[in-house]
Steps between C-alpha positions, in 0.01 A plus 500: 500500500626854425611679819275783611531820694200540727313826566418599859376209716142390445406528867351850492124514463516708182754281321333179621162628378642598161672163471177313560303728267749445216504123559120478502470733199757303301286189546160669466533707182631237255252241632204740512431449131419134567219594739396788274427249223269316736307811604516696173443192283136583415604853390784364282275239340235761419749763374707274276219263400687181590385177663552471880745210448737747330574656838722199567735615222559829678620316809704261286674792327615665822588196705635290214751775423568545872570126538748509210679810630513359853763252380742794488335738748704387801842550338380830349388632839831392655682693228285813523463501879170552680499879445521499121287184472214662694530822299478300177203302638292809580584682174405194292177468700410863426570443129288183495194663658535798269502272195202300632296813562559617142458161330305547172420130469514166677829397333662821627374422849659154479837659410470755781436215742827342388683821598353462847653151503846662521409661832340177624824311432700758698272539802592196709878496439530877556290510816656185647849641441397824672369303800823298514702825499293722726296290747630332816484117493242478781264732307538349153199263516265773625620750238471230233137443597433875489676529164305213345176642639550786254366264235178467698480875549491509121211253504318712757549816293398325177190348657366796694607807301569416136140398406362827639767707322435310178125557524551872559797583275569187292745212539779696331492770767510230768829367359656840420446597865781256587764680291570785750498251789774300326704815434471609865640167617776525239610819675477341846689174434852648470463664841479170688694254279879471532729634229704225327871530565765436240553128461495208266173475310298182512452299183175421323531123479194292575477367855453127540255450788577258780265208556325686783461817291369303202231346721407839645482643147260224397284559808482868410412405143193320638413798719539739206270292278230488767515862614517654150213290363289556811528880503488551123170313464343562841320812375373328185384195699331723761323700227373173355342427838318835492741709710542867406831644375553704818437200725732286285766769547440483873586131486850594381518763774413242765759269347755780544414558867522130581830474313649787700397336827635162391837632387556732796398237758620172348841606367645581846351175632665305220831669586490333843436153356774244446366424151241721332426231240239344730315832524505532120342156469222580747421836335480348151267225622271763653517706180377200302201482738434873444488449121255213549276731706516772230389250236171441689372853426163540327278803425320427827817423701760777495640437847728228360671764285580705809606197704720364222666837435571547871643148516733553202616834642581347838688199361652494150594868509727454802703223337700734275609716793594190699699365204689830464574500873642148466751630245633758747524252788659203325796546265443145375261667253779729375595869513187711580473709181582208269271256683221760504528539125482126447205464737325772302554292184278231648243739647466718189492196271197387697343844459559483124357149462207515742254744335525367140470143625206580725334699220536209258355252750212726605409556136508128423246223562582480873432871558596677821449182703782327313725805526450527878575128538823548305606774745428270792726239340780754449485608865497136615817443295661801668407355840675171419808681367525697826507170692775381267695823565472439876653155448783640285586771753498248784745287301725803445508568875590137573774502236647818650495345848677186374761716328572684826529172690738361237738787562 
């Protein structure tokens, strides 16, 4: 890693507050577009005259590109340093929202979403490197939970505010509103991130994941598939059961609130566990149950939509924050920025694959019932992989103990 020269200590209230705001903003703004598609989907379908299933291609554009770029994001962030990486992240985010707000057609919107994928690829490596540089070890898990909760703040904002803004001023205005916010954070980031010192630059070679990291990447792939498909089509499914657009947006808002609670509360708890893999397995099993509850919704039974959304927010959402915290605690996964980039490859690949796959299944002979069952199967697979990861990590601990005894 390139040596860094740190700014004043992060223990003052002002600097600590700015640090947390930049971390949360770096996660929230690039990911906000994902939730915006879920809440603004009806407006986009009506404006561009496309089928609802086409919304999946917007998500695939952003997260497919983000997954590809994440292969090199870790080394790039190490080379740039957290200061310049965060500045680049916020400037690209501002550009992406500006292009989306001015998109003359659906194809242009797809390309603008791909620009946002650049920021999505940078967000985890850049913020994790900043935490590694600026946060005391005993506070890392709590700050990680707060940082990851920024994604759910985005869901809350998208669910509660964007539909109203779109109804009043149009969906374009709702997205253009995010440009000045991104620029403000671009000005704030250099004030709390360390300045890179002169040193040898890191290379851009691909990182080969360890066995433990490969398993964690695959688990996050399953989580990404389930979360992206669930949120992208929740509004469409709810509308099909007779729920209004504003109430469907509120579902995403509730999802955001539950996700914030889950990440803030469960990430510190996981940091005190000997092996967080067991918690991942339990949360994914509960998430599968939440999807099953959602699938029971009918025009006369909307409570299952609320219960399922709350369940997904309290379970699957927390797993990404827990996984990122695992990378900071255990160097068996690799160097934080590099491992974060590789973990994002799995997570964003799931986000790219989930909506188009779910859209194809829901539009086929099995309908939404078949698509929901497929998500349950994906989450069950993730649950089993988490149990396998627990076994692998236990074997690594035993091997290390034998090595010490042999000496």
